MARBA-3410 file (N, C-alpha, C, O; in Angstrom, 1 decimal):
119
-40.9,-78.2,126.3,-41.6,-79.2,127.2,-43.0,-79.4,126.7,-43.6,-78.4,126.1 ~ -43.5,-80.5,126.9,-44.9,-80.8,126.4,-45.8,-80.8,127.6,-45.6,-81.4,128.7 ~ -47.0,-80.1,127.5,-48.0,-80.0,128.5,-49.3,-80.6,128.0,-50.0,-79.9,127.3 ~ -49.6,-81.9,128.2,-50.8,-82.4,127.7,-52.1,-81.8,128.4,-52.1,-81.7,129.6 ~ -53.0,-81.4,127.6,-54.3,-80.8,128.1,-55.4,-81.7,127.7,-55.6,-82.0,126.5
-56.0,-82.3,128.7,-57.1,-83.2,128.4,-58.5,-82.7,128.7,-59.5,-83.2,128.2 ~ -58.6,-81.5,129.4,-59.9,-80.9,129.6,-59.7,-79.4,129.5,-58.6,-78.8,129.6 ~ -60.8,-78.7,129.2,-60.8,-77.3,129.0,-60.5,-76.6,130.4,-60.0,-75.4,130.4 ~ -60.8,-77.2,131.5,-60.5,-76.6,132.8,-59.0,-76.4,133.0,-58.6,-75.7,133.9 ~ -58.2,-77.2,132.3,-56.7,-77.0,132.5,-56.2,-75.8,131.7,-55.1,-75.3,132.1
-56.9,-75.3,130.7,-56.4,-74.3,129.9,-56.1,-73.0,130.6,-55.0,-72.4,130.3 ~ -56.9,-72.5,131.5,-56.6,-71.2,132.2,-55.2,-71.2,132.9,-54.5,-70.3,132.8 ~ -54.9,-72.3,133.6,-53.7,-72.4,134.3,-52.5,-72.5,133.4,-51.4,-71.9,133.7 ~ -52.7,-73.1,132.3,-51.6,-73.2,131.3,-51.3,-71.9,130.7,-50.2,-71.4,130.5 ~ -52.4,-71.2,130.3,-52.2,-69.8,129.7,-51.5,-68.9,130.7,-50.6,-68.1,130.3
-52.0,-68.9,131.9,-51.4,-68.1,133.0,-49.9,-68.4,133.2,-49.1,-67.5,133.3 ~ -49.6,-69.7,133.2,-48.2,-70.1,133.4,-47.3,-69.6,132.2,-46.2,-69.1,132.5 ~ -47.8,-69.8,131.0,-47.0,-69.3,129.8,-46.8,-67.8,129.9,-45.7,-67.3,129.5 ~ -47.9,-67.1,130.2,-47.8,-65.6,130.3,-46.8,-65.2,131.3,-45.9,-64.3,131.1 ~ -46.8,-65.8,132.5,-45.9,-65.4,133.6,-44.5,-65.8,133.2,-43.5,-65.1,133.6
-44.3,-67.0,132.5,-43.0,-67.4,132.1,-42.3,-66.4,131.2,-41.1,-66.2,131.2 ~ -43.2,-65.7,130.4,-42.6,-64.6,129.5,-42.5,-63.3,130.2,-42.0,-62.4,129.6 ~ -42.8,-63.3,131.5,-42.7,-62.1,132.3,-43.7,-61.0,132.0,-43.5,-59.8,132.1 ~ -44.9,-61.4,131.5,-45.9,-60.5,131.1,-47.1,-60.4,132.1,-47.4,-61.5,132.7 ~ -47.6,-59.3,132.3,-48.8,-59.1,133.2,-50.0,-59.2,132.3,-49.9,-59.2,131.0
-51.2,-59.3,132.9,-52.5,-59.3,132.1,-52.6,-58.0,131.4,-53.1,-58.0,130.2 ~ -52.2,-56.9,132.0,-52.3,-55.6,131.4,-51.4,-55.5,130.2,-51.8,-54.9,129.2 ~ -50.2,-56.1,130.2,-49.3,-56.1,129.1,-49.8,-56.9,127.9,-49.7,-56.5,126.8 ~ -50.4,-58.0,128.2,-51.0,-58.9,127.2,-52.2,-58.1,126.6,-52.4,-58.1,125.3 ~ -53.0,-57.5,127.4,-54.2,-56.7,126.9,-53.7,-55.6,126.0,-54.3,-55.4,124.9
-52.7,-54.9,126.4,-52.2,-53.8,125.5,-51.7,-54.3,124.2,-52.0,-53.7,123.2 ~ -51.0,-55.5,124.2,-50.5,-56.0,122.9,-51.7,-56.5,122.0,-51.6,-56.4,120.8 ~ -52.8,-56.9,122.6,-54.0,-57.3,121.9,-54.9,-56.2,121.5,-55.8,-56.3,120.7 ~ -54.7,-55.0,122.2,-55.5,-53.9,121.9,-56.9,-53.9,122.6,-57.9,-53.4,122.1 ~ -56.9,-54.6,123.8,-58.1,-54.7,124.6,-57.9,-54.2,126.0,-56.7,-53.9,126.3
-58.9,-54.2,126.8,-58.7,-53.8,128.2,-58.2,-55.0,129.0,-58.3,-56.2,128.6 ~ -57.6,-54.7,130.2,-57.0,-55.7,131.1,-58.2,-56.6,131.6,-58.0,-57.8,131.7 ~ -59.4,-56.0,131.8,-60.5,-56.8,132.3,-60.9,-57.8,131.2,-61.3,-58.9,131.6 ~ -60.9,-57.4,130.0,-61.3,-58.3,128.9,-60.3,-59.5,128.8,-60.6,-60.6,128.6 ~ -59.0,-59.2,129.0,-58.0,-60.2,128.9,-58.1,-61.2,130.1,-58.0,-62.4,130.0
-58.4,-60.6,131.3,-58.6,-61.4,132.5,-59.8,-62.3,132.3,-59.7,-63.5,132.7 ~ -60.8,-61.9,131.7,-62.0,-62.7,131.4,-61.6,-63.8,130.5,-62.0,-65.0,130.7 ~ -60.9,-63.5,129.4,-60.4,-64.5,128.5,-59.5,-65.5,129.1,-59.7,-66.7,129.0 ~ -58.5,-65.1,129.9,-57.6,-66.0,130.6,-58.3,-66.9,131.6,-58.0,-68.1,131.7 ~ -59.3,-66.4,132.2,-60.1,-67.2,133.2,-61.1,-68.1,132.6,-61.4,-69.1,133.2
-61.6,-67.8,131.4,-62.6,-68.6,130.7,-62.2,-68.8,129.3,-63.0,-68.4,128.4 ~ -61.1,-69.4,128.9,-60.7,-69.5,127.5,-61.7,-70.4,126.7,-61.7,-70.3,125.5 ~ -62.5,-71.2,127.4,-63.4,-72.1,126.7,-64.5,-71.3,126.0,-65.2,-71.9,125.2 ~ -64.7,-70.1,126.4,-65.8,-69.2,125.8,-65.3,-68.5,124.6,-66.0,-67.8,123.9 ~ -64.0,-68.5,124.4,-63.3,-67.7,123.3,-63.3,-68.6,122.0,-63.5,-69.8,122.0
-63.1,-67.9,120.9,-63.0,-68.6,119.6,-61.6,-69.2,119.5,-60.7,-68.7,120.2 ~ -61.5,-70.2,118.7,-60.2,-70.8,118.5,-59.2,-69.8,117.9,-58.0,-69.8,118.2 ~ -59.7,-68.9,117.1,-58.8,-67.8,116.5,-58.2,-67.0,117.6,-57.0,-66.7,117.5 ~ -59.0,-66.6,118.6,-58.4,-65.8,119.7,-57.5,-66.6,120.6,-56.4,-66.1,121.0 ~ -57.8,-67.9,120.8,-56.9,-68.7,121.6,-55.5,-68.8,120.8,-54.5,-68.7,121.4
-55.6,-69.1,119.5,-54.3,-69.2,118.7,-53.6,-67.9,118.7,-52.4,-67.9,118.8 ~ -54.3,-66.7,118.7,-53.6,-65.4,118.7,-52.8,-65.2,119.9,-51.7,-64.8,119.9 ~ -53.4,-65.6,121.1,-52.8,-65.4,122.4,-51.6,-66.4,122.4,-50.5,-66.0,122.9 ~ -51.8,-67.6,122.0,-50.7,-68.6,122.1,-49.5,-68.2,121.2,-48.4,-68.4,121.6 ~ -49.8,-67.6,120.0,-48.7,-67.1,119.2,-47.9,-66.0,119.9,-46.7,-66.0,119.8
-48.6,-65.1,120.6,-48.0,-64.0,121.3,-47.1,-64.6,122.4,-46.1,-64.0,122.8 ~ -47.4,-65.7,122.9,-46.7,-66.4,124.0,-45.6,-67.3,123.5,-45.0,-68.0,124.3 ~ -45.5,-67.4,122.2,-44.6,-68.4,121.5,-44.9,-69.8,121.9,-44.0,-70.6,122.2 ~ -46.1,-70.2,121.9,-46.6,-71.5,122.2,-47.3,-72.1,121.0,-48.1,-71.3,120.3 ~ -47.1,-73.3,120.7,-47.8,-73.9,119.6,-48.6,-75.1,120.1,-48.2,-75.7,121.1
-49.6,-75.5,119.3,-50.5,-76.6,119.7,-50.1,-77.8,118.8,-49.9,-77.6,117.6 ~ -50.0,-79.0,119.4,-49.7,-80.2,118.7,-50.8,-81.2,119.1,-51.0,-81.4,120.3 ~ -51.4,-81.9,118.1,-52.4,-82.9,118.4,-51.9,-84.2,118.3,-51.2,-84.5,117.2 ~ -52.1,-85.1,119.3,-51.6,-86.5,119.2,-52.8,-87.4,119.4,-53.5,-87.2,120.4 ~ -52.9,-88.4,118.5,-54.0,-89.3,118.7,-53.6,-90.4,119.6,-52.5,-91.0,119.5
-54.4,-90.7,120.6,-54.1,-91.8,121.5,-54.9,-93.0,121.1,-55.9,-93.0,120.4 ~ -54.4,-94.2,121.6,-55.0,-95.4,121.2,-56.4,-95.6,121.9,-57.2,-96.3,121.3 ~ -56.6,-95.0,123.0,-57.9,-95.1,123.7,-58.9,-94.1,123.3,-60.0,-94.0,123.9 ~ -58.6,-93.2,122.3,-59.5,-92.2,121.9,-60.7,-92.8,121.2,-60.5,-93.3,120.1 ~ -61.9,-92.7,121.7,-63.1,-93.1,121.1,-64.2,-92.1,121.3,-64.1,-91.3,122.1
-65.3,-92.2,120.5,-66.4,-91.3,120.6,-67.2,-91.5,121.9,-67.9,-90.6,122.3 ~ -67.1,-92.7,122.5,-67.8,-93.0,123.7,-67.3,-92.3,124.9,-68.0,-92.2,125.9 ~ -66.0,-91.9,124.8,-65.4,-91.2,126.0,-65.7,-89.8,126.1,-65.3,-89.1,127.1 ~ -66.5,-89.2,125.2,-66.8,-87.8,125.2,-68.0,-87.6,126.1,-69.0,-88.2,126.0 ~ -67.8,-86.6,127.1,-68.9,-86.3,128.0,-69.5,-85.0,127.6,-68.8,-84.0,127.4
-70.8,-84.9,127.5,-71.4,-83.6,127.1,-71.4,-82.7,128.3,-71.4,-83.1,129.4 ~ -71.3,-81.4,127.9,-71.4,-80.3,129.0,-72.5,-79.4,128.6,-72.7,-79.1,127.5 ~ -73.2,-78.9,129.6,-74.3,-78.0,129.5,-74.2,-76.9,130.4,-74.0,-77.1,131.6 ~ -74.3,-75.6,129.9,-74.2,-74.5,130.8,-75.6,-74.2,131.4,-76.6,-74.1,130.7 ~ -75.7,-74.2,132.7,-77.0,-74.1,133.4,-77.3,-72.6,133.6,-76.5,-71.9,134.2
-78.5,-72.2,133.2,-78.9,-70.8,133.3,-80.1,-70.6,134.1,-80.4,-69.5,134.6 ~ -80.9,-71.6,134.3,-82.2,-71.5,135.1,-82.5,-72.8,135.8,-81.8,-73.8,135.5 ~ -83.5,-72.9,136.6,-83.8,-74.1,137.3,-84.8,-75.0,136.6,-85.1,-76.1,137.0 ~ -85.3,-74.5,135.4,-86.2,-75.3,134.6,-85.4,-76.5,134.1,-84.3,-76.3,133.6 ~ -86.0,-77.7,134.1,-85.3,-78.8,133.6,-85.9,-79.4,132.3,-87.1,-79.2,132.1
-85.1,-79.9,131.5,-85.5,-80.6,130.2,-84.8,-81.9,130.2,-83.8,-82.1,130.8 ~ -85.3,-82.8,129.4,-84.6,-84.1,129.2,-83.9,-84.1,127.9,-84.4,-83.8,126.8 ~ -82.6,-84.5,127.9,-81.8,-84.6,126.7,-81.5,-86.1,126.6,-81.0,-86.7,127.5 ~ -81.6,-86.6,125.4,-81.2,-88.0,125.2,-80.0,-88.0,124.4,-79.9,-87.4,123.3 ~ -79.0,-88.7,124.9,-77.7,-88.8,124.2,-77.6,-90.2,123.7,-77.6,-91.2,124.5
-77.5,-90.3,122.4,-77.6,-91.6,121.8,-76.3,-91.9,121.1,-75.8,-91.1,120.2 ~ -75.7,-93.0,121.4,-74.4,-93.4,120.8,-74.4,-94.9,120.6,-75.5,-95.5,120.3 ~ -73.3,-95.5,120.7,-73.2,-97.0,120.6,-73.8,-97.7,121.8,-74.2,-98.8,121.8 ~ -73.7,-97.0,122.9,-74.3,-97.5,124.2,-75.8,-97.2,124.2,-76.3,-96.4,123.4 ~ -76.5,-97.9,125.1,-78.0,-97.5,125.2,-78.1,-96.1,125.5,-77.2,-95.5,126.1
-79.3,-95.5,125.1,-79.5,-94.1,125.3,-79.5,-93.7,126.8,-79.9,-94.5,127.6 ~ -79.0,-92.5,127.1,-78.8,-92.1,128.5,-79.7,-90.8,128.6,-79.7,-90.0,127.7 ~ -80.4,-90.7,129.7,-81.3,-89.5,129.9,-80.5,-88.6,130.9,-80.2,-89.1,132.0 ~ -80.3,-87.3,130.5,-79.6,-86.4,131.3,-80.6,-85.2,131.6,-81.2,-84.7,130.7 ~ -80.7,-84.8,132.9,-81.5,-83.7,133.2,-80.6,-82.4,133.1,-79.5,-82.4,133.7
-81.1,-81.4,132.4,-80.3,-80.2,132.3,-81.2,-79.0,132.2,-82.4,-79.1,132.0 ~ -80.7,-77.9,132.5,-81.4,-76.6,132.4,-81.4,-76.0,131.1,-80.7,-76.5,130.2 ~ -82.2,-75.0,130.8,-82.2,-74.3,129.6,-80.8,-73.7,129.3,-80.2,-73.2,130.2 ~ -80.4,-73.8,128.0,-79.1,-73.4,127.6,-79.3,-71.9,127.1,-80.1,-71.6,126.3 ~ -78.4,-71.0,127.7,-78.5,-69.6,127.3,-77.2,-69.1,126.9,-76.1,-69.4,127.5
-77.1,-68.3,125.9,-75.9,-67.7,125.4,-75.5,-66.6,126.4,-76.4,-66.0,127.0 ~ -74.2,-66.3,126.5,-73.7,-65.2,127.4,-74.3,-63.9,127.0,-74.4,-63.6,125.8 ~ -74.7,-63.1,128.0,-75.3,-61.8,127.7,-74.3,-60.6,127.8,-74.7,-59.5,127.5 ~ -73.1,-60.9,128.2,-72.1,-59.9,128.3,-71.6,-59.4,127.0,-71.3,-60.2,126.1 ~ -71.5,-58.0,126.9,-71.0,-57.5,125.6,-69.5,-57.7,125.6,-68.7,-57.5,126.5
-69.0,-58.2,124.4,-67.6,-58.5,124.2,-66.9,-57.6,123.3,-67.6,-57.1,122.3 ~ -65.7,-57.3,123.5,-64.9,-56.5,122.6,-64.5,-57.3,121.4,-64.3,-58.5,121.5 ~ -64.4,-56.6,120.3,-63.9,-57.4,119.1,-62.4,-57.2,118.9,-61.9,-56.2,118.7 ~ -61.8,-58.4,119.1,-60.3,-58.4,118.9,-60.1,-59.7,118.3,-58.9,-60.0,118.1
END
């Protein structure tokens, strides 16, 4: 069956669904990966923060493959920028494309401070 994913927010539910379909718990997946259950729970809840290598590793364990299909409406103008907000200070970002420039107010961008396991 094909499950089209158009946003990163859909990925956690898809990963959870495939894991449960295989009859695996988060603890079982973590054991196979050699990490803690808490680390796997964080990954499954926030896969957008993981590397593609880790995402592919988990998908291979779940016997899932990724297929990319180009759509006719795919253009660079349809991409929406995302910014992780870490403080209340604002800065102005100019996003320049084929359309007139757009000014977006965003906060300072900060890398996650949580220590991560290497897997």
